[in-house]
C-alpha positions as MATLAB code, in Angstrom:
seq = 'MHCENGAFPGLVNRDGGMADFLLTTARACVKLDPQTQPADVAALADAGITAYHAVRKAIPLLYPGTTCVVIGAGGLGHIGIQCLAALTATQIIVVDRNPDALKLADQLGAHQAVAADGGQVAAVMDLTGGRGADVVMDFVAEQGAEQEGFSMTARAGCYYVIGYGGELRIPTLDIISTERNIIGNIVGTYNDLAELMVLAQAGRVTLHTRTYPLDAAAEALADLDAGRVRGRAILVP';
ca = [
     120.056   47.812   77.176;
     118.267   46.964   80.218;
     114.377   46.088   79.710;
     111.889   45.611   82.503;
     108.306   44.976   83.432;
     107.468   45.978   87.389;
     105.216   42.825   87.410;
     107.968   40.216   86.555;
     111.485   39.551   87.325;
     114.539   41.622   85.673;
     114.658   40.499   82.389;
     118.119   41.413   81.007;
     118.316   42.005   77.135;
     121.511   41.614   75.313;
     122.239   41.709   71.663;
     118.717   41.950   70.430;
     115.349   40.381   71.553;
     113.263   42.730   72.966;
     114.630   45.523   72.519;
     114.642   45.659   69.646;
     111.123   46.765   70.326;
     112.095   49.374   72.408;
     112.386   53.153   72.024;
     113.986   55.518   74.628;
     115.913   58.435   74.785;
     119.601   58.770   75.501;
     118.349   60.630   78.734;
     116.698   57.788   80.317;
     119.901   55.471   80.029;
     122.332   55.294   82.215;
     125.786   54.315   81.334;
     127.416   51.415   83.128;
     131.094   50.577   83.983;
     133.094   48.699   81.840;
     133.074   45.822   83.612;
     129.732   46.026   84.866;
     127.665   43.065   83.421;
     123.740   43.797   82.723;
     122.508   40.933   84.547;
     124.328   42.354   87.850;
     122.156   45.363   87.993;
     118.980   44.690   86.182;
     117.065   45.132   89.335;
     118.146   48.301   89.696;
     115.691   49.810   87.583;
     112.945   48.417   89.265;
     113.186   46.795   92.997;
     116.439   49.304   93.673;
     115.307   52.949   92.972;
     111.781   51.431   94.490;
     114.211   50.794   97.701;
     116.275   53.937   97.330;
     113.653   56.685   96.455;
     112.013   55.524  100.336;
     115.069   56.145  101.757;
     116.710   59.202   99.978;
     113.123   60.983  101.333;
     113.937   59.562  104.652;
     117.188   60.507  105.335;
     116.310   63.858  107.157;
     114.358   62.222  109.603;
     117.590   59.633  109.989;
     119.709   61.526  111.755;
     122.423   59.914  114.175;
     120.656   58.345  117.865;
     117.380   57.370  115.571;
     115.944   54.079  115.083;
     114.398   52.903  111.521;
     112.944   49.552  111.381;
     112.489   47.429  108.021;
     109.910   45.046  107.560;
     110.771   42.901  104.728;
     114.081   41.691  103.762;
     113.484   40.210  100.030;
     113.869   41.836   96.606;
     113.392   45.366   98.004;
     114.517   45.270  101.401;
     117.453   43.931  101.321;
     118.460   47.124   98.637;
     116.714   49.471  101.394;
     119.143   47.725  104.374;
     122.281   48.749  102.416;
     120.799   52.156  101.375;
     120.221   53.047  105.104;
     123.271   51.742  106.029;
     125.509   53.566  103.094;
     123.697   56.947  103.906;
     122.782   57.079  107.185;
     123.844   56.835  110.783;
     120.507   55.394  112.271;
     120.686   52.165  114.051;
     118.323   49.616  111.763;
     116.395   47.558  112.823;
     114.762   44.306  110.363;
     111.947   42.188  110.645;
     111.238   39.157  108.442;
     109.840   35.616  109.010;
     113.056   33.869  107.113;
     115.221   33.308  109.191;
     117.678   33.773  105.908;
     116.970   36.962  104.832;
     117.396   37.868  108.263;
     120.961   36.228  108.170;
     121.356   38.197  105.154;
     120.386   41.251  106.430;
     122.705   41.180  109.540;
     125.671   41.201  106.652;
     123.960   43.920  104.876;
     124.433   46.174  107.599;
     121.425   45.773  110.195;
     122.099   46.093  113.727;
     119.212   43.976  114.911;
     117.220   41.320  113.738;
     113.833   40.445  115.316;
     112.108   37.252  113.918;
     108.044   37.944  113.096;
     106.930   34.911  115.207;
     103.602   37.373  116.151;
     105.649   39.219  118.516;
     107.239   40.919  116.805;
     105.679   44.351  117.865;
     106.714   43.602  121.109;
     110.428   42.921  120.218;
     110.506   46.391  118.450;
     108.797   47.780  121.523;
     111.711   46.807  123.930;
     114.515   47.189  121.771;
     113.516   51.175  121.401;
     112.859   51.367  125.122;
     108.802   51.300  124.555;
     108.627   54.219  122.311;
     108.781   52.490  119.179;
     111.070   53.439  115.404;
     111.314   57.014  114.172;
     111.205   55.325  111.106;
     109.586   52.081  109.154;
     109.842   51.236  106.208;
     107.553   48.558  104.999;
     108.458   46.398  102.207;
     105.112   43.792  102.821;
     102.258   45.812  103.580;
     100.167   42.690  103.808;
      99.112   39.872  105.633;
      99.053   41.692  108.773;
     102.459   43.794  108.419;
     100.763   46.875  107.320;
      98.698   47.281  110.656;
     102.467   45.912  112.263;
     104.389   48.360  110.974;
     102.238   51.354  112.183;
     102.150   50.018  115.704;
     106.329   50.149  115.585;
     106.151   53.908  114.856;
     106.910   56.102  117.392;
     104.514   58.807  118.592;
     105.377   61.634  115.511;
     107.184   59.129  113.494;
     106.702   58.126  109.892;
     105.391   54.992  108.578;
     106.641   54.400  104.883;
     104.537   52.043  102.457;
     106.756   50.648   99.823;
     104.833   47.108   99.594;
     101.318   46.214   98.931;
      98.478   44.159   98.770;
      97.183   44.767  101.999;
      94.902   47.202  103.515;
      95.378   49.730  107.025;
      92.953   50.411  109.050;
      93.619   53.136  111.765;
      91.282   55.238  113.801;
      91.591   58.271  113.089;
      92.206   59.897  116.400;
      95.449   57.749  116.863;
      96.705   59.298  114.143;
      96.145   62.916  115.103;
      96.734   61.787  118.911;
     100.279   60.483  118.252;
     100.762   62.779  115.324;
     101.865   59.872  113.671;
     102.750   60.140  109.663;
     102.004   57.764  106.783;
     104.329   58.274  103.608;
     103.422   56.032  100.260;
     106.779   55.484   97.984;
     106.596   53.908   94.241;
     109.531   53.340   92.291;
     111.838   56.643   91.658;
     113.199   58.921   89.691;
     116.100   59.171   87.344;
     118.269   60.784   89.743;
     117.793   57.974   92.056;
     118.688   55.541   89.398;
     121.964   57.589   88.830;
     122.812   58.242   92.605;
     122.214   54.253   93.263;
     124.393   53.216   90.551;
     127.462   54.953   91.821;
     126.867   53.061   95.333;
     126.584   50.374   93.551;
     129.460   50.716   91.664;
     131.672   51.280   94.415;
     130.141   48.402   96.119;
     128.198   50.008   98.779;
     125.249   48.748   97.527;
     125.089   44.848   96.443;
     122.163   43.003   94.727;
     121.450   39.155   96.010;
     120.162   37.600   92.366;
     119.422   34.351   91.178;
     119.630   34.528   86.845;
     117.089   32.215   85.127;
     117.131   31.252   81.452;
     114.614   33.115   79.161;
     112.515   30.049   78.851;
     112.305   29.444   82.425;
     110.080   32.344   83.021;
     107.754   30.485   85.033;
     109.927   28.758   87.450;
     111.332   31.865   88.678;
     108.011   32.875   89.338;
     107.337   30.141   91.161;
     110.401   30.396   93.057;
     109.648   33.701   94.054;
     106.127   32.947   95.721;
     107.564   30.634   96.844;
     110.700   31.944   98.702;
     113.201   30.406   97.537;
     114.916   33.378   96.205;
     116.997   35.698   98.186;
     116.673   39.207   96.254;
     115.890   39.269   92.890;
     115.115   36.776   90.206;
     116.753   37.894   87.051;
     115.461   36.454   83.229;
     118.679   36.239   80.832;
     117.933   35.390   77.018;
];
């Protein structure tokens, strides 16, 4: 059984533990392949469906010839990149300040990698012929990334906000005159999870995780905060 708290790393329980205090229904559970270990898919139930939900909504906009920028290739972003590669024909440009994250993005299906070194908006504009991206998926949305994400969005394009913590300040005239759209996203649905599990079991989406024993929760949080975890941290009793 899988138990999640969205504010902390994934928590997988086997043979008792916190699951003793969890009441749910069969409709809320997804059957795992017998060869699938719970720890291998734990993050699909929070980070996974959050990323998948945003991509699923954007699919009609991501036809061949379009461009999608992904800001942040961490715990959520690395899943979003794979979902984009599996479900769309769009060109994927990934923006991140961590070189290792950009290397991972390249392995997961990104077509272009852009370092967030202060020149990322100009770099995206250059890669898109000066027009910006048709869709921008912002898995960071703080420390200025939210303003940059909107600036990277093309006329009549869509800026999907998945991360949070920042504040988006835009003159209303800029929204009206360019017809850009801002779309909020939070978690996902049961159907999103079921579809994502199919992709995961087919090897189309792979979670990059690091497991910790339950008593090392403080260490896991410190590693996440310091950027030492590529992907998600999973606590295993």
